[in-house]
C-alpha positions in Angstrom: -128.8 136.6 327.3 -128.8 133.4 329.3 -126.1 131.1 328.0 -126.6 128.2 330.6 -129.6 127.5 332.7 -129.4 124.8 335.5 -132.5 123.8 337.4 -132.7 121.6 340.5 -129.5 119.8 339.4 -128.4 116.8 341.5 -125.8 114.1 340.9 -124.6 110.9 342.6 -121.7 108.7 341.6 -123.2 106.1 344.0 -126.8 105.7 345.1 -127.6 107.6 348.3 -124.4 109.7 348.1 -125.2 113.1 346.4 -122.2 115.0 345.2 -124.4 117.9 344.0 -127.7 118.8 345.6 -130.5 120.7 344.0 -128.4 123.4 342.2 -130.3 126.1 340.3 -128.2 128.7 338.5 -128.2 130.9 335.3 -125.1 132.0 333.5 -125.1 135.1 331.2 -122.1 136.6 329.6 -120.2 137.5 332.7 -116.8 135.7 333.3 -117.4 133.4 336.2 -115.1 131.7 338.7 -116.3 128.7 340.5 -114.5 128.2 343.8 -114.6 125.9 346.8 -112.6 123.4 348.7 -111.7 120.0 347.1 -114.7 117.7 347.1 -117.2 120.5 346.9 -118.5 119.4 343.5 -116.9 122.0 341.2 -115.4 119.6 338.6 -118.4 117.3 338.7 -120.6 120.4 337.9 -118.3 121.3 334.9 -118.5 117.7 333.6 -122.3 117.8 333.8 -122.4 121.0 331.8 -120.2 119.5 329.2 -122.3 116.4 328.9 -119.6 114.0 330.2 -121.9 113.1 333.1 -125.7 113.0 333.2 -127.7 114.4 336.1 -129.4 112.2 338.6 -132.1 114.8 338.7 -132.7 118.2 337.2 -132.2 120.0 333.9 -129.4 121.7 332.0 -129.9 124.0 329.0 -126.9 125.1 326.9 -127.7 128.1 324.6 -131.3 127.0 324.7 -130.5 123.3 323.9 -131.5 120.5 326.3 -128.1 119.3 327.3 -129.5 116.3 329.3 -130.5 114.8 325.9 -127.3 115.5 324.1 -123.9 113.8 324.1 -120.6 115.5 324.8 -119.8 115.3 321.1 -123.0 117.0 320.2 -122.3 119.8 322.7 -118.7 120.3 321.5 -119.5 123.1 319.0 -121.1 125.1 321.9 -119.2 124.4 325.1 -115.6 123.3 325.7 -113.9 122.0 328.8 -110.2 122.1 329.6 -109.4 119.4 332.1 -107.4 120.1 335.2 -104.7 117.5 334.3 -103.6 118.0 330.6 -102.4 114.4 330.5 -106.0 113.3 330.6 -106.7 115.3 327.4 -103.6 115.1 325.2 -103.2 112.1 322.8 -101.8 113.3 319.4 -98.2 113.1 318.4 -97.7 116.8 317.5 -98.9 119.9 319.1 -100.5 121.1 315.9 -102.4 117.9 315.4 -103.6 118.0 319.0 -105.0 121.5 318.6 -106.4 120.7 315.1 -108.3 117.7 316.4 -111.2 119.7 317.8 -112.0 121.8 314.8 -111.7 118.8 312.5 -114.1 116.9 314.8 -116.8 119.5 314.5 -116.6 119.6 310.7 -114.0 122.1 309.7 -112.0 121.3 306.6 -108.2 120.6 307.0 -106.9 124.0 305.9 -109.4 125.9 308.1 -108.7 123.6 311.1 -104.9 124.2 310.6 -105.4 128.0 310.5 -107.5 128.0 313.6 -105.0 125.8 315.4 -102.1 128.0 314.5 -104.0 131.1 315.7 -104.9 129.5 319.0 -101.3 128.4 319.5 -100.1 131.9 318.9 -102.7 133.1 321.4 -101.3 130.9 324.2 -97.7 131.6 323.4 -96.8 128.3 321.7 -96.8 129.2 318.1 -93.2 128.0 317.7 -93.9 124.6 319.3 -96.4 123.3 316.7 -94.2 120.5 315.3 -93.2 119.1 318.7 -94.6 116.1 320.5 -96.9 117.5 323.3 -95.7 114.8 325.6 -92.2 116.4 325.5 -93.5 119.7 326.9 -93.6 120.8 330.5 -96.8 120.6 332.5 -97.5 124.4 332.1 -97.1 124.2 328.3 -99.2 121.1 328.1 -101.9 123.0 329.9 -101.8 125.8 327.4 -101.9 123.3 324.5 -105.2 122.1 326.0 -106.5 125.6 326.3 -105.5 126.2 322.6 -107.3 123.0 321.6 -110.6 124.4 323.0 -110.1 127.9 321.8 -109.5 126.7 318.2 -113.0 125.2 318.2 -114.5 128.6 318.9 -117.3 127.5 321.3 -119.5 130.2 322.9 -118.8 128.8 326.3 -115.3 127.7 327.7 -114.8 126.1 331.0 -111.2 126.0 332.3 -110.4 123.7 335.2 -107.5 125.2 337.1 -106.0 127.2 334.2 -103.1 128.6 336.2 -101.9 125.2 337.5 -98.1 124.9 337.1 -97.8 128.3 335.4 -95.0 130.6 336.2 -95.5 134.4 336.2 -95.2 134.6 332.4 -97.6 131.7 332.0 -100.2 133.2 334.3 -99.9 136.5 332.3 -100.6 134.5 329.1 -103.6 132.8 330.6 -104.9 136.2 331.8 -104.5 137.6 328.3 -106.3 134.7 326.8 -109.2 135.1 329.1 -109.4 138.8 328.4 -109.4 138.2 324.7 -112.1 135.6 324.9 -114.2 138.0 327.0 -113.7 140.7 324.3 -115.0 138.2 321.7 -118.2 137.8 323.7 -117.4 134.3 325.0 -118.7 133.1 328.3 -115.5 132.1 330.2 -115.9 130.0 333.3 -113.1 128.7 335.4 -112.6 126.4 338.4 -109.9 128.0 340.6 -108.1 127.8 343.9 -106.0 131.0 343.1 -108.1 133.7 344.7 -105.7 136.5 343.5 -106.4 135.4 339.9 -110.1 135.2 340.6 -110.2 138.7 342.0 -108.3 140.2 339.1 -110.0 138.5 336.2 -113.6 137.5 336.9 -116.8 139.4 337.1 -118.7 136.8 339.1 -117.8 134.3 341.8 -119.8 131.2 342.7 -118.9 129.4 346.0 -119.5 125.7 346.1 -119.6 124.0 349.5 -120.5 120.3 350.1 -122.4 120.0 346.8 -124.4 123.2 347.2 -124.1 126.8 346.1 -123.3 128.7 349.2 -122.8 132.2 347.7 -123.0 133.9 344.3 -121.9 137.5 343.7 -119.2 139.8 342.3 -115.7 139.3 343.7 -115.8 142.3 346.0 -119.0 141.1 347.6 -117.7 137.6 348.0 -114.3 138.5 349.4 -115.8 141.0 351.8 -117.6 138.2 353.6 -115.1 137.0 356.1 -117.4 134.5 357.8 -118.2 132.9 354.4 -114.5 132.6 353.6 -113.8 131.0 357.0 -116.7 128.6 356.7 -115.7 127.4 353.3 -111.9 127.3 354.0 -111.2 129.9 351.3 -108.6 132.6 351.6 -109.2 136.2 350.5 -106.7 137.5 347.9 -103.3 138.6 349.3 -104.0 142.3 348.7 -107.3 142.0 350.5 -105.7 140.5 353.5 -103.0 143.1 353.5 -105.6 145.8 353.6 -107.4 144.2 356.5 -104.1 143.7 358.4 -103.5 147.5 358.0 -107.0 148.2 359.5 -108.7 149.1 356.2 -112.4 148.4 356.0 -112.4 148.4 352.2 -112.0 145.2 350.2 -109.2 145.7 347.7 -109.1 143.2 344.8 -105.9 144.3 343.0 -102.6 145.9 343.9 -103.5 148.8 341.6 -106.6 149.5 343.7 -104.6 149.4 346.9 -101.9 151.7 345.6 -104.4 154.2 344.2 -106.2 154.3 347.6 -102.9 154.9 349.5 -102.0 157.7 347.1 -105.4 159.4 347.5 -105.1 159.1 351.2 -101.6 160.5 351.2 -102.7 163.4 349.0 -105.5 164.3 351.4 -103.1 164.3 354.3 -100.9 167.0 352.7 
């Protein structure tokens, strides 16, 4: 099922300076990473999908609804966006109130909103921080509060802008688990990312933005096998992929587990 359809999408902040140029894409249920250098149009594209910006030209359909004609508030039950900087999103005086705001805003009653908020906070590892002021938390925890705020609304589509920013190893593991659980629930999870290791391990589809256009669209193995594409766009392959290449391997490894398994099999054949 097509969750998002984008046709001939263009956008300019100023006349004559196109940030996005004639993008046509469809999104089904596959988890999707949007990658590209700074300034390639990724965040602008996400804001257009969420209704925070309106296209200069083109059409956007969200779950069959004409998003061009809808406000961000009207789209809130269907699509959620976690901003890159959590300080742009947080404004309540307690963590629980922050996470409850979304469900309340789309019509949930107080008790149900509180239940969803507590469940979302448990999901992101912050169940014991509900009474605290979110401004007293560290950047990594603030980011997870913002993720919980969108998760609590239960939209069909979630867009995460740099979800691993400022996260330590444990925080990245939590974000990975959250994405996995959302995928199991049948949600479309999209993320804007610069962390190619995280992309390779967690997403089924990768779209490469370059100077306001879509330069490539495929599964992670296909994208990270294209060395000329990576060089042209200034993207690095995942660390384990580059390790394999440095050892003369032609295969494109996406995870450490893949690499270890391949080495074990090779060792076994050599006995």
